[in-house]
C-alpha distance (Angstrom), angle and dihedral (degrees) to the residues before:
residue distance angle dihedral
X1 . . .
X2 3.80 . .
X3 3.78 118.1 .
X4 3.78 122.0 -123.0
X5 3.81 121.2 -116.3
X6 3.80 89.8 -103.3
X7 3.81 91.6 51.2
X8 3.79 90.2 47.4
X9 3.81 92.3 50.9
X10 3.81 91.6 46.0
X11 3.82 90.6 50.7
X12 3.81 92.6 46.8
X13 3.80 91.1 50.7
X14 3.80 92.2 49.9
X15 3.82 90.6 48.0
X16 3.81 91.7 49.3
X17 3.79 92.9 49.9
X18 3.82 91.1 47.1
X19 3.81 90.8 51.0
X20 3.79 89.2 51.5
X21 3.81 89.6 52.5
X22 3.80 88.1 57.1
X23 3.82 97.9 45.1
X24 3.78 101.2 40.2
X25 3.83 101.6 65.4
X26 3.81 92.1 55.2
X27 3.78 90.7 48.6
X28 3.79 91.4 49.6
X29 3.82 92.5 49.8
X30 3.80 91.2 50.6
X31 3.80 90.5 49.0
X32 3.80 90.8 49.8
X33 3.81 90.5 51.0
X34 3.79 92.1 49.1
X35 3.79 92.6 46.4
X36 3.80 92.2 53.0
X37 3.83 97.6 41.4
X38 3.83 95.8 85.5
X39 3.80 90.0 55.8
X40 3.80 94.1 56.9
X41 3.79 118.2 104.8
X42 3.82 95.9 -120.5
X43 3.82 93.4 49.9
X44 3.80 87.9 83.8
X45 3.81 88.0 67.4
X46 3.79 92.9 60.4
X47 3.78 120.5 103.0
X48 3.78 124.3 -112.0
X49 3.81 88.3 -106.4
X50 3.83 92.0 53.4
X51 3.78 90.4 48.2
X52 3.80 90.2 51.3
X53 3.81 90.8 50.4
X54 3.82 89.9 50.6
X55 3.80 89.6 50.8
X56 3.82 91.9 49.8
X57 3.81 88.2 47.0
X58 3.80 90.4 52.4
X59 3.80 91.4 50.9
X60 3.82 93.7 46.6
X61 3.80 92.8 45.9
X62 3.81 92.1 46.8
X63 3.81 89.0 50.2
X64 3.81 88.8 49.1
X65 3.81 91.6 51.8
X66 3.81 90.8 48.5
X67 3.81 91.4 48.9
X68 3.81 92.2 46.7
X69 3.81 91.1 50.4
X70 3.81 93.2 44.3
X71 3.83 97.8 80.4
X72 3.81 91.1 58.0
X73 3.80 91.9 48.3
X74 3.81 90.9 44.5
X75 3.80 89.9 50.6
X76 3.81 92.3 48.0
X77 3.82 93.3 50.0
X78 3.81 92.2 46.7
X79 3.84 92.4 42.4
X80 3.80 97.7 109.1
X81 3.81 95.4 38.0
X82 3.79 97.9 63.2
X83 3.79 113.9 -144.0
X84 3.81 95.5 132.0
X85 3.81 90.4 164.0
X86 3.81 88.5 61.2
X87 3.80 90.3 47.8
X88 3.82 90.8 51.4
X89 3.84 93.6 47.4
X90 3.80 94.0 45.0
X91 3.81 92.7 42.1
X92 3.80 90.3 50.7
X93 3.82 91.7 53.5
X94 3.82 92.3 45.4
X95 3.81 91.1 48.6
X96 3.81 92.4 52.5
X97 3.80 92.1 46.1
X98 3.80 89.9 48.0
X99 3.78 94.1 51.2
X100 3.82 90.9 47.8
X101 3.80 91.0 51.1
X102 3.78 90.5 45.2
X103 3.80 91.2 51.2
X104 3.81 90.6 53.5
X105 3.80 91.7 48.3
X106 3.78 90.1 48.8
X107 3.80 90.7 50.9
X108 3.80 90.2 52.4
X109 3.81 90.7 52.1
X110 3.80 93.1 47.9
X111 3.79 91.4 47.5
X112 3.80 93.7 53.2
X113 3.80 94.6 44.4
X114 3.82 92.7 46.3
X115 3.80 93.9 45.8
X116 3.80 91.3 47.9
X117 3.81 94.3 47.2
X118 3.82 105.6 33.8
X119 3.80 107.8 7.6
X120 3.78 142.3 -100.3
X121 3.81 99.0 -64.1
X122 3.82 92.8 53.3
X123 3.80 90.1 45.2
X124 3.79 92.1 53.6
X125 3.81 92.3 46.7
X126 3.81 91.0 47.2
X127 3.78 92.5 51.7
X128 3.81 92.9 46.1
X129 3.81 90.7 51.7
X130 3.81 91.4 48.1
X131 3.81 92.5 46.8
X132 3.79 88.4 53.8
X133 3.81 91.9 46.4
X134 3.81 93.2 49.7
X135 3.81 92.8 43.8
X136 3.80 93.0 50.0
X137 3.80 100.6 40.3
X138 3.80 100.8 34.2
X139 3.80 100.9 36.9
X140 3.82 119.4 4.1
X141 3.81 98.6 45.9
X142 3.81 96.0 50.7
X143 3.81 92.1 42.4
X144 3.80 92.5 48.9
X145 3.80 93.6 44.7
X146 3.80 88.7 50.2
X147 3.80 89.2 60.2
X148 3.81 93.3 53.7
X149 3.82 107.8 99.6
X150 3.83 89.9 -155.9
X151 3.82 90.9 61.0
X152 3.77 102.6 29.1
X153 3.77 118.4 93.1
X154 3.73 134.9 168.6
X155 3.77 119.4 -102.5
């Protein structure tokens, strides 16, 4: 039985909010780690460059957390007005922007930790591997699978 447009929008909204519930705790933990890093004893041994990368990572991760929380706030503010399709479209865009920002913040954190622990070359390699992993699993795989007529279906 095919679902109506209202049922489809309701389902998409529930799915979006559930996905946010999965992504947000990890983002918040990373932000907490980055916010506390400068107050650790060994942070004083980091270079000015490493400290700058941590700061950029904090900003990107904080932006990611804000963007990941935004769809819920947007939905709550628009609650009485209807327009769930707008909430789903806007929430989708905010979610993707939030995960992109979060990925960049995560890469900054990994770079600083890797450079501090094992050196610049390992840090660069680590970040390159993670960039590839994020690009493939978060973006390329779903986009490619969406083009496959065997897998693609209408919702």
